[in-house]
VOGU-3710 file (C-alpha; in Angstrom, 3 decimals, decimal comma):
1> mrqnsisslp> 4,831/5,228/-20,758  3,194/4,099/-17,415  2,483/0,449/-17,014  0,129/-0,951/-14,348  -1,089/-4,516/-13,772  -3,369/-6,027/-11,334  -3,884/-9,749/-10,988  -5,732/-12,191/-8,799  -4,263/-15,262/-7,148  -6,271/-18,426/-6,495
11> skgknwatta> -7,956/-18,155/-3,061  -6,985/-20,473/-0,138  -9,929/-21,217/2,034  -11,699/-17,958/3,134  -8,624/-15,615/2,164  -7,827/-14,259/-1,273  -5,056/-12,376/-2,674  -4,498/-9,701/-5,385  -1,075/-8,461/-6,619  -0,540/-5,054/-8,253
21> ssthephcgq> 2,466/-3,536/-9,808  3,192/-0,114/-11,315  5,996/1,718/-12,783  4,570/4,910/-11,520  5,119/4,381/-7,777  3,150/7,339/-6,153  -0,076/6,656/-7,850  0,234/2,894/-7,217  0,243/3,729/-3,372  -2,676/5,972/-3,657
31> fdcaflihve> -4,583/3,230/-5,700  -3,690/0,787/-3,069  -5,020/2,843/-0,167  -8,162/3,486/-2,211  -8,679/-0,280/-2,963  -8,037/-1,475/0,613  -10,577/1,157/2,038  -13,088/-0,126/-0,728  -12,397/-3,774/0,273  -12,825/-3,208/4,073
41> rttgrvphiy> -16,242/-1,289/3,351  -17,498/-3,865/0,982  -16,661/-7,076/2,827  -16,516/-5,783/6,217  -13,173/-7,407/6,858  -10,024/-5,719/7,560  -7,523/-6,317/4,512  -3,617/-6,565/4,842  -1,171/-5,271/2,357  2,515/-6,334/2,169
51> fkwkegnpva> 5,245/-4,005/0,902  9,101/-4,527/0,424  11,572/-1,871/1,505  13,298/0,135/-1,214  16,710/-0,783/-1,974  19,591/1,641/-1,324  21,072/3,680/1,470  18,499/4,445/4,223  19,915/7,711/5,061  19,908/8,829/1,447
61> nifrflflge> 16,219/7,623/1,336  15,332/9,662/4,493  16,858/12,921/2,866  15,045/11,998/-0,426  11,822/12,034/1,480  12,524/15,067/3,534  13,730/17,298/0,835  12,051/16,081/-2,339  8,862/14,426/-0,999  9,918/11,115/-2,559
71> gdvapiahev> 10,177/7,808/-0,862  9,003/4,372/-0,073  5,425/3,626/-0,569  4,742/1,712/2,513  5,259/4,539/5,000  3,289/7,014/2,869  0,589/4,383/2,384  0,415/3,829/6,110  0,242/7,581/6,855  -2,666/8,009/4,176
81> lrkavpdvrh> -4,557/5,211/5,808  -4,009/6,478/9,244  -5,657/9,814/8,184  -8,355/8,465/5,909  -9,489/5,740/8,433  -9,308/7,150/12,021  -10,975/4,003/13,515  -8,226/1,498/14,054  -10,633/-1,397/14,100  -11,579/-0,685/10,268
91> rpivhvs> -8,053/0,484/9,158  -6,296/-1,817/6,528  -3,007/-3,219/8,042  0,167/-2,493/6,431  3,114/-4,961/6,561  6,606/-4,243/5,450  9,422/-6,726/4,916
//
C-alpha cells in the first residue's frame, strides 16, 4: 500500500514551507520536481528543497545506483531539475544534509 502525505507549515514572513513524505520514494522525487517547477512558474520565485542523505554504506549506495538504478532522491531530483529547467536563474535549488 502506497502512502503519501503533504502538509503546509505556518508561514514566517514572506516565506512558506510544505512538507511531503512518501513510502514510494521514486515517485515522491518526481512529484517534488514537478511541484517545484510549478511553484517557480506560478510565483516567479525560485523555491528551495531540502533532502536528507540515505543511511547506509555510501559505496553500496553507489553500486545500487549504478547497477540497479536505485538511489537517493536528492541527486536524481537535482539531475531531473537540471535537465527540465536549463536556465539556472529559474531552476529550483536542492539542498542536502
